[in-house]
Residue, then its C-alpha position, 0 to 999 in steps of 0.5 A: m500500500k502506498i501512502y500519500e500525504g496530500l494530493a500533490d504526488f498522486p499518480r495517474l491511474s487508469n482504473a481507480i476504484v475509490t471510497s472516502g471517509t474517516f474510517d476510524g477503527v476500521h470496524l466491520g462496517h468499514q470492512k464491508i466497503l473495503h471488501r467491495i472496492r477490492e472485489l470491484a478492482r479485481s473484476v476490472n484489473g483496477e486499483t483501490v484508492l481510499i481517501t481519508f482525512w487527518p486530523h479527524p474533521r471533528l477535532v478541527l471543526y469542533p475543538e471545544e468537544h474535548n471529550l472526543r476520543l478516536l479508536s485509531t491513530f493514523e498509524e493504526k488505521a493505515k496498518h489495518l487498511r493495508q491488511f485489507g488490500i488497499d493499494h493507495l491511501v490518500t490522507i488529506p490534511f483537514t483544515k478549516e480552509f479545506s472544510q469550506l470546499s463545496s461538494k462540487e469543488f471536492i468532486e472536481t478537484v479531488l475525485v475527478d482531476t486528481i484521483q481520476t475516479k472510475k467508480l466511487v463506493i460510499g456508505y449510505d450516510h456518507r456526506f462531503g463538502k462544506n457543511r456536509e452538503g454532498s450526499f449520495e442523492y447529489l452524486k447520483s444525479h451528477h455522477q455521469e457528468y463527472g464521468f464515474e460510476l457510483e455504488e452505495i452500500s445501502r442502509q440495510d447492508v450497514e444496519d444489518i451489521g449493527v456497527s458504528s464507531t460511536k457504538i464501539r466507543h461506548a462499549l470501551e468506555t463502559g468496559d464492554i470489551s466483547t461488544a467492541i471485539n465483535c464490532l471491530g472483528r479483532p481486539y481493540e489495541l493501544n500502542g505506546l512506549v514503556i516508561k519508568g514508573q514507581q516500581i511498586g508492582r515489582s516490590i510485591g512480585f508483580p512488575t508492571a510495564n508503565i505504558h505512555i500513550p503518546n496521542d491524547y486523542k486516543l480512546i483509553p478504555k474504562d478504568g479497571v483490570y483487564a485480561v490482555e495480550a501484549m506484543v513486544n519485539g514481535a513476541l506475544y505475551k499473555a498479560m493483565l492490565n490496570i487502567g486507573n489512578r491506583p488508589t491503594v498507593n494514593g496515585t494522583k494521575k491515571t496510568v496504564e500498566a501491564n503485567l506480562f506473564d512469563f516475560q523475562g528482561d527489560l521493557y524500558d523504552k520498548q514499543i508495546t501493543i496491548y490487545f484487549k481480551a476481557f474486562l476482569r473487574e473495577e479498579q478499587k482501593f485495598d487496605g494496603l499492599e498485602a491485600l492488593k497482592n492477594q487480589l493480583f494473584i486472583d486477577q492473574r489466575n482469572a486472566k490466564n483462565l480467560l486467555 
């Protein structure tokens, strides 16, 4: 998959099968579109093109919505799109100036002049252009004059799957990991860097990797203890993870800490990927480190059984 930052270096394609959208999370609803454009491209010996926007439009247009959290960073999104066989990923820098483009200008400048779209596939509720004025109905009545074919993923097709980014966000924010997994078609993931913590876990026999998540817009699931898998240096480990303020040790800020089972070595400054498998329990305050240690043995046993 080739990635283009902006439109300047996009090559001339003879048979571009195109879709467009934010694709946050690349969930099962998105995957239906991805499978369809790949199928169409294969049938006409064409190439798939996905147009997306970064930053997420809502982060630019509604910065006062500080509670917006995304399911995927750009790097995570690109990784998943590559797995679904996208040939060309075009990321358009989303600015307030770009948001003022009319739907007609977007079609002519992006879809026709630059991408040279032969067929456009979009979801039933997808809109584009200033104030989201461009709809499927507008495209349907004008696509012939622009010289490309048009296909809609119908409301029924999408609603039969019952998936949306909003539904997944709500599931993660309430600890409903099974729903998130079912909607994504894979475990939810966090990517970060292991940094030095207070090493309290080490003192009670449960050393933890303190994980720094570099993107403040990335959604971190509900506080609590989870059964997870952790990828480090290409190796996958079973683990348990705590998200929260660590009330037993009078913590003052939220941390994300993983205890990797059967891991030997130093994790500091290593990149780590966490895959959420199940919610174990709420975070709680214990009467001292010994009580916490006893609970961690129980958490470890439960996590191993679930994993």
